[in-house]
C-alpha positions as CSV (number, residue, x, y, z in Angstrom):
1,M,-40.8,-105.5,315.5
2,R,-38.7,-108.6,315.1
3,R,-41.7,-110.4,313.5
4,R,-41.9,-107.7,310.8
5,V,-38.2,-108.2,310.0
6,I,-38.7,-112.0,309.7
7,K,-41.8,-111.3,307.5
8,L,-39.7,-109.1,305.2
9,F,-37.1,-111.9,304.6
10,I,-39.9,-114.5,304.1
11,V,-41.2,-112.2,301.4
12,F,-37.6,-112.0,300.0
13,L,-37.3,-115.8,299.9
14,L,-40.7,-116.2,298.3
15,T,-39.7,-113.6,295.7
16,T,-36.5,-115.3,295.0
17,N,-38.2,-118.6,294.3
18,S,-41.3,-117.3,292.6
19,G,-40.4,-119.1,289.4
20,V,-40.9,-122.5,291.1
21,A,-44.7,-122.2,290.8
22,Q,-44.3,-121.6,287.1
23,E,-43.2,-123.8,284.2
24,L,-39.4,-124.4,284.6
25,L,-36.8,-124.9,281.9
26,T,-34.0,-127.0,283.3
27,I,-30.5,-126.7,281.8
28,K,-30.8,-130.3,280.6
29,E,-34.0,-129.6,278.8
30,A,-32.5,-126.4,277.3
31,I,-29.6,-128.4,275.9
32,A,-31.9,-131.1,274.6
33,V,-34.0,-128.6,272.7
34,A,-31.0,-126.9,271.3
35,L,-29.5,-130.1,270.0
36,E,-32.8,-130.9,268.3
37,N,-33.7,-127.5,266.9
38,N,-30.5,-125.3,266.5
39,Y,-30.0,-124.3,262.9
40,D,-26.2,-124.5,262.9
41,I,-26.3,-128.1,264.3
42,K,-28.9,-129.1,261.6
43,L,-26.7,-127.6,258.9
44,F,-23.6,-129.6,260.1
45,Q,-25.8,-132.7,260.3
46,N,-26.8,-132.4,256.7
47,T,-23.2,-131.7,255.7
48,L,-22.2,-134.9,257.5
49,K,-24.9,-136.9,255.7
50,V,-23.5,-135.7,252.4
51,A,-20.0,-136.9,253.4
52,Q,-21.4,-140.2,254.4
53,E,-23.2,-140.6,251.1
54,N,-19.9,-139.9,249.3
55,V,-18.0,-142.8,250.9
56,T,-18.4,-145.5,248.2
57,V,-15.9,-147.5,246.2
58,G,-17.7,-146.3,243.1
59,N,-17.0,-142.7,244.0
60,A,-13.4,-143.6,244.4
61,G,-13.2,-145.0,240.9
62,M,-12.9,-148.7,241.9
63,L,-15.9,-150.0,240.0
64,P,-16.5,-150.4,236.3
65,T,-18.7,-148.1,234.3
66,V,-21.5,-149.5,232.0
67,T,-22.9,-147.2,229.2
68,G,-25.7,-147.8,226.8
69,N,-25.3,-146.3,223.4
70,F,-27.9,-145.5,220.7
71,T,-27.2,-143.6,217.4
72,Q,-29.5,-143.1,214.4
73,N,-28.6,-141.0,211.3
74,N,-30.8,-140.4,208.3
75,S,-30.2,-138.4,205.2
76,I,-32.0,-137.6,201.9
77,S,-29.9,-136.4,199.0
78,N,-29.6,-136.2,195.2
79,S,-26.6,-138.4,194.3
80,N,-24.5,-138.8,191.1
81,Q,-22.0,-141.6,190.9
82,T,-19.5,-142.4,188.1
83,Q,-18.4,-145.9,188.2
84,A,-14.9,-147.1,187.2
85,S,-16.4,-148.5,184.0
86,G,-17.6,-145.1,183.0
87,E,-21.2,-145.8,183.9
88,V,-23.0,-142.9,185.5
89,R,-25.6,-143.6,188.1
90,S,-27.9,-140.9,189.6
91,L,-30.8,-140.8,191.9
92,D,-32.9,-138.0,193.3
93,N,-34.0,-138.1,197.0
94,A,-31.7,-141.0,197.7
95,K,-32.2,-142.2,201.3
96,N,-29.4,-143.3,203.6
97,N,-30.1,-144.7,207.1
98,S,-27.8,-146.0,209.8
99,L,-28.6,-147.4,213.2
100,N,-26.1,-148.3,215.9
101,Y,-26.8,-149.4,219.5
102,G,-25.1,-151.5,222.2
103,V,-23.5,-151.6,225.6
104,S,-20.0,-150.6,226.4
105,V,-18.0,-151.4,229.6
106,G,-14.9,-149.7,230.9
107,W,-13.0,-150.6,234.1
108,T,-9.8,-149.0,235.3
109,V,-7.9,-151.8,236.9
110,F,-4.7,-149.9,237.8
111,D,-4.0,-146.2,238.3
112,G,-1.0,-146.2,240.5
113,L,-3.2,-147.1,243.5
114,G,-4.8,-143.7,243.3
115,M,-8.2,-145.1,243.7
116,F,-7.4,-146.5,247.1
117,S,-6.0,-143.2,248.4
118,R,-9.1,-141.5,247.1
119,Y,-11.3,-143.9,249.0
120,E,-9.4,-143.3,252.2
121,T,-9.8,-139.6,251.6
122,L,-13.5,-140.0,251.3
123,K,-13.6,-141.8,254.7
124,E,-11.4,-139.0,256.2
125,L,-13.8,-136.4,254.9
126,Q,-16.6,-138.2,256.7
127,K,-14.6,-138.1,259.9
128,L,-14.0,-134.4,259.2
129,G,-17.8,-133.9,259.0
130,E,-18.3,-135.7,262.3
131,A,-15.6,-133.6,264.0
132,E,-17.2,-130.4,262.6
133,L,-20.6,-131.5,263.9
134,Q,-19.1,-132.3,267.3
135,R,-17.4,-128.8,267.4
136,S,-20.7,-127.2,266.5
137,V,-22.5,-129.2,269.2
138,V,-19.9,-128.3,271.9
139,T,-20.0,-124.6,270.9
140,R,-23.8,-124.4,270.9
141,V,-24.1,-126.3,274.2
142,A,-21.6,-123.9,275.8
143,D,-23.6,-120.9,274.5
144,V,-26.8,-122.4,276.0
145,I,-25.2,-123.1,279.3
146,S,-23.6,-119.6,279.5
147,T,-26.8,-117.8,278.6
148,Y,-28.9,-120.0,280.9
149,Y,-26.7,-119.2,284.0
150,T,-26.4,-115.6,283.1
151,I,-30.2,-115.5,283.2
152,V,-30.0,-117.2,286.7
153,E,-27.6,-114.4,287.8
154,Q,-29.8,-111.6,286.5
155,Q,-33.0,-113.2,287.8
156,N,-31.5,-113.5,291.3
157,L,-30.4,-109.8,291.1
158,L,-34.0,-108.9,290.1
159,S,-35.2,-110.8,293.1
160,A,-32.8,-108.9,295.3
161,I,-34.2,-105.6,293.9
162,D,-37.7,-106.9,294.6
163,S,-36.8,-107.5,298.2
164,S,-35.3,-104.0,298.4
165,I,-38.5,-102.6,297.2
166,V,-40.4,-104.5,299.9
167,I,-38.0,-103.0,302.5
168,S,-38.3,-99.5,301.0
169,K,-42.1,-99.7,301.2
170,E,-41.8,-100.8,304.9
171,R,-39.4,-97.9,305.4
172,L,-41.9,-95.5,303.8
173,R,-44.7,-96.8,306.0
174,T,-42.5,-96.4,309.1
175,A,-41.4,-92.9,308.1
176,E,-45.0,-91.8,307.5
177,N,-46.1,-93.1,310.9
178,R,-43.2,-91.3,312.6
179,F,-44.1,-88.1,310.7
180,S,-47.7,-88.4,311.8
181,I,-46.7,-88.5,315.4
182,G,-44.1,-85.8,315.1
183,K,-40.9,-87.9,315.4
184,A,-39.8,-87.4,311.8
185,S,-39.6,-84.5,309.4
186,R,-41.4,-84.3,306.0
187,L,-37.9,-84.3,304.4
188,E,-37.3,-87.8,305.7
189,V,-40.5,-89.1,304.2
190,L,-39.6,-87.5,300.9
191,N,-36.1,-89.0,300.9
192,V,-37.6,-92.5,301.6
193,Q,-40.1,-92.0,298.7
194,V,-37.2,-91.1,296.4
195,N,-35.3,-94.2,297.5
196,L,-38.4,-96.3,296.7
197,N,-38.8,-94.7,293.3
198,T,-35.2,-95.5,292.6
199,D,-35.6,-99.1,293.5
200,E,-38.7,-99.4,291.3
201,S,-36.8,-97.7,288.4
202,N,-33.9,-100.2,288.8
203,R,-36.4,-103.1,288.8
204,I,-37.9,-102.0,285.5
205,K,-34.4,-101.8,284.0
206,Q,-33.4,-105.2,285.4
207,D,-36.6,-106.8,284.3
208,N,-35.8,-105.7,280.8
209,V,-32.3,-107.3,281.0
210,V,-33.8,-110.6,282.0
211,K,-36.4,-110.5,279.2
212,N,-33.8,-109.8,276.6
213,L,-31.6,-112.7,277.9
214,K,-34.6,-115.0,277.7
215,I,-35.1,-113.9,274.0
216,T,-31.4,-114.8,273.4
217,L,-31.8,-118.2,274.9
218,N,-35.0,-118.9,272.9
219,S,-33.1,-117.9,269.8
220,L,-30.4,-120.4,270.6
221,L,-33.1,-123.0,271.1
222,A,-34.6,-122.0,267.7
223,R,-38.1,-121.7,269.1
224,D,-40.7,-118.9,269.7
225,L,-38.7,-115.9,270.9
226,Q,-41.5,-114.8,273.2
227,Q,-42.0,-118.2,274.8
228,A,-42.1,-117.7,278.6
229,F,-40.1,-119.8,281.0
230,E,-38.4,-119.7,284.4
231,V,-35.0,-121.0,285.2
232,I,-33.8,-123.0,288.2
233,R,-31.9,-120.6,290.5
234,V,-29.8,-123.2,292.4
235,F,-26.9,-124.9,290.7
236,S,-23.6,-126.6,291.7
237,I,-20.1,-125.9,290.6
238,N,-17.6,-128.7,289.9
239,E,-14.6,-128.0,292.1
240,S,-12.6,-131.1,291.3
241,F,-10.8,-130.0,288.1
242,V,-7.1,-130.8,287.9
243,L,-5.0,-128.9,285.3
244,G,-2.9,-131.9,284.3
245,N,-5.9,-134.1,283.6
246,L,-7.6,-131.3,281.6
247,L,-4.6,-130.9,279.4
248,E,-4.3,-134.6,278.8
249,Q,-8.0,-134.9,277.9
250,A,-7.9,-132.0,275.5
251,K,-5.3,-133.8,273.3
252,S,-7.8,-136.5,272.4
253,S,-11.1,-134.7,272.6
254,N,-10.7,-131.0,271.7
255,P,-12.7,-130.6,268.5
256,N,-10.2,-128.2,266.9
257,L,-7.3,-130.5,267.5
258,I,-9.2,-133.4,266.0
259,L,-10.1,-131.4,262.9
260,I,-6.4,-130.4,262.4
261,S,-5.3,-134.0,262.8
262,I,-7.8,-135.1,260.2
263,N,-6.8,-132.4,257.8
264,R,-3.2,-133.6,258.1
265,R,-4.2,-137.1,257.2
266,I,-6.1,-135.8,254.2
267,A,-3.0,-133.9,253.1
268,E,-1.0,-137.1,253.2
269,L,-3.6,-139.0,251.1
270,E,-3.7,-136.1,248.6
271,E,0.1,-136.5,248.2
272,K,-0.4,-140.3,247.5
273,T,-3.1,-139.5,245.0
274,I,-0.8,-137.1,243.2
275,K,2.1,-139.5,243.2
276,A,-0.2,-142.1,241.6
277,N,-0.1,-140.1,238.4
278,R,3.5,-141.2,237.9
279,Y,2.4,-144.7,237.1
280,P,0.5,-146.0,234.1
281,T,-3.2,-146.2,234.0
282,V,-4.6,-149.5,232.7
283,R,-8.2,-149.8,231.6
284,L,-10.2,-152.7,230.3
285,N,-12.8,-152.0,227.6
286,G,-15.6,-154.1,226.2
287,G,-19.0,-154.0,224.7
288,Y,-21.6,-155.6,222.5
289,N,-22.9,-153.6,219.6
290,F,-25.6,-153.8,216.9
291,S,-25.6,-151.9,213.6
292,E,-27.9,-151.5,210.6
293,S,-27.5,-149.4,207.5
294,E,-29.6,-148.8,204.3
295,S,-28.5,-147.0,201.1
296,S,-30.7,-146.3,198.1
297,L,-27.7,-145.9,195.9
298,G,-24.5,-147.8,196.4
299,F,-22.9,-151.2,196.1
300,V,-24.5,-152.4,199.4
301,A,-28.2,-151.6,199.7
302,Q,-28.5,-152.9,203.2
303,S,-26.3,-154.3,205.9
304,K,-26.6,-155.6,209.5
305,S,-24.0,-156.6,212.0
306,R,-23.6,-157.4,215.7
307,G,-20.8,-158.6,217.8
308,L,-18.5,-158.3,220.9
309,T,-15.7,-155.8,221.2
310,Y,-13.0,-155.9,223.8
311,G,-9.5,-154.6,224.5
312,I,-7.2,-153.0,226.9
313,T,-5.9,-149.4,227.1
314,A,-2.7,-148.3,228.9
315,S,-1.5,-144.7,229.2
316,L,1.5,-143.1,230.9
317,N,2.2,-139.5,231.5
318,I,5.7,-139.0,230.0
319,F,6.0,-135.2,230.2
320,D,3.4,-132.6,231.4
321,G,5.6,-129.5,231.7
322,F,6.9,-130.4,235.1
323,N,3.5,-130.1,236.6
324,Q,3.7,-133.5,238.3
325,R,6.8,-132.5,240.2
326,R,5.3,-129.1,241.1
327,N,2.1,-130.8,242.4
328,E,4.2,-133.2,244.6
329,R,6.2,-130.4,246.1
330,I,3.0,-128.5,246.9
331,A,1.5,-131.6,248.6
332,K,4.6,-131.9,250.8
333,L,4.4,-128.3,251.8
334,R,0.7,-128.8,252.8
335,I,1.8,-131.7,255.0
336,E,4.5,-129.5,256.6
337,N,1.9,-126.7,257.2
338,A,-0.4,-129.2,258.8
339,D,2.4,-130.3,261.2
340,L,3.1,-126.7,262.1
341,L,-0.6,-126.0,262.6
342,I,-0.9,-129.0,264.9
343,D,2.1,-127.8,267.1
344,Q,0.7,-124.2,267.1
345,S,-2.8,-125.3,268.0
346,N,-1.6,-127.6,270.8
347,L,0.3,-124.7,272.3
348,Q,-2.7,-122.4,271.9
349,I,-5.1,-124.8,273.5
350,E,-2.8,-125.5,276.4
351,S,-2.5,-121.8,277.0
352,E,-6.2,-121.2,276.8
353,I,-6.9,-124.1,279.2
354,A,-4.3,-122.9,281.7
355,Q,-5.7,-119.4,281.7
356,A,-9.3,-120.6,282.0
357,Y,-8.2,-122.9,284.9
358,N,-6.6,-119.9,286.7
359,L,-9.7,-117.9,286.2
360,Y,-11.8,-120.9,287.4
361,K,-9.7,-121.2,290.7
362,T,-9.9,-117.4,291.2
363,N,-13.7,-117.4,290.8
364,L,-14.1,-120.3,293.3
365,E,-12.2,-118.2,295.9
366,L,-14.4,-115.2,295.1
367,V,-17.5,-117.3,295.6
368,K,-16.4,-118.1,299.2
369,I,-15.6,-114.5,299.9
370,E,-18.8,-113.1,298.5
371,E,-20.9,-115.7,300.2
372,K,-19.6,-114.5,303.5
373,N,-20.1,-110.8,302.5
374,E,-23.7,-111.6,301.6
375,Q,-24.4,-113.2,304.9
376,I,-22.8,-110.3,306.8
377,A,-24.8,-107.7,304.7
378,R,-28.0,-109.6,305.4
379,Q,-27.3,-109.6,309.2
380,N,-26.4,-105.9,309.0
381,L,-29.6,-105.0,307.2
382,N,-31.6,-106.9,309.8
383,I,-30.0,-105.1,312.7
384,T,-30.1,-101.7,310.9
385,L,-33.9,-102.1,310.2
386,D,-34.5,-102.6,314.0
387,K,-32.5,-99.5,314.9
388,Y,-34.2,-97.4,312.2
389,K,-37.7,-98.4,313.5
390,I,-36.8,-97.3,317.1
391,G,-35.4,-94.1,315.8
392,T,-31.7,-94.7,316.7
393,L,-30.5,-94.7,313.1
394,S,-31.0,-92.1,310.3
395,A,-32.7,-92.9,307.0
396,V,-29.4,-92.2,305.2
397,E,-27.6,-94.8,307.3
398,F,-30.3,-97.3,306.7
399,R,-30.3,-96.7,303.0
400,D,-26.6,-97.4,302.9
401,A,-27.1,-100.7,304.7
402,Q,-30.0,-101.5,302.2
403,E,-27.8,-100.8,299.2
404,N,-24.9,-102.7,300.7
405,F,-27.2,-105.7,301.0
406,V,-28.4,-105.5,297.4
407,N,-24.8,-105.0,296.2
408,A,-23.6,-108.0,298.3
409,V,-26.3,-110.2,296.8
410,S,-25.4,-109.0,293.3
411,R,-21.7,-109.7,293.8
412,F,-22.4,-113.2,295.3
413,N,-24.6,-114.1,292.4
414,A,-22.1,-112.7,289.9
415,A,-19.3,-114.7,291.5
416,K,-21.3,-117.9,291.3
417,T,-22.2,-117.3,287.7
418,Q,-18.6,-116.4,286.7
419,A,-17.4,-119.6,288.4
420,K,-20.0,-121.6,286.5
421,L,-19.1,-119.9,283.2
422,S,-15.4,-120.5,283.7
423,E,-16.2,-124.2,284.4
424,T,-18.2,-124.2,281.1
425,L,-15.3,-122.6,279.2
426,I,-12.9,-125.3,280.5
427,L,-15.2,-128.1,279.4
428,E,-15.7,-126.4,276.0
429,L,-11.9,-126.2,275.5
430,V,-11.4,-129.8,276.6
431,G,-14.3,-130.9,274.4
432,K,-16.0,-132.7,277.2
433,I,-19.2,-130.8,277.9
434,D,-21.9,-133.0,279.4
435,L,-24.6,-133.2,276.8
436,L,-27.1,-135.0,279.0
């Protein structure tokens, strides 16, 4: 009798670790696939590349522009000319041609230092793209981790149901043997059969939950949604978090705080660019041009010229309807709003980390409690099965012990998963999720 009990739990252990013999997807592999394939991450990577391409001195307006020019005009007309002497000249289908081509150069050498603030803005926009990519990576990694360990929880629950089915089948066999020798009623056999059917029905539902979660994870990994895989059931929980250290780390690594800080810097540079419009703009101009013209009727029948042109242009905005002053005021307000948003976000992040930390500590305590409950429920089921087989315990009482065991396993797995998810949430808020 004791051997049968041991056999049942060996079956349970084998069921719990059945995925080991199959292809396993580790959490590190899942993260690596997500970082390589996830569509959101790819979109932010391309956005960052655009920002990187834009960081050039030419885009900021620091370099000269060189333009090639070519113009040709032709005309055919009937002309009549009366000279000062009274002589009249006329010509039908008179042809007039002109050809101009050359190269012109323009270079803004001073614009109130606006070109330098624009160049700094371009570099800050690149940093903004990097921060947005980092935020996307942190968010997607957190999604992968959360989904992965939820699958672990639900897979373990499925294994507990499998073990319950094994026990129910053993109960049914025992009940039928007792009925055959007259020690049990037909009603007891039917009740045990109903319990077995209930377990098998629960297994079908739970198996569907696991399958759908795997589809969700495959979607996050941007791969075939029906690709089969197993997860590793055993995982550790970091129990060394300190609230003060987490808050300090978040100030320098939280993606949202980094983004807000960069946006404030961009607002400052925008103000400098606007103020640059108060100063004159000085531009050097030069070029080398060729020109040719022909006229069938005129004092000059043909002419050609070529030569260098150069000069300097200066312009100053004297009055623009007070738009300059308005734009400067708006720029200052944007800086003030950025400061307010930084203070607000710091307070919000601190609040979220503090709440997540409290939840994390609570879940760690629940893990310890539920682990003890699971061990007690396992021992109780073992003892109850022995009593049921020798006829000193009713089928209803045994069913209670069986359900208590499955529920205890479920709560223990849920507690471990919630502790892991709260750990993941803290790392996401801090911006320090391990990407390896």
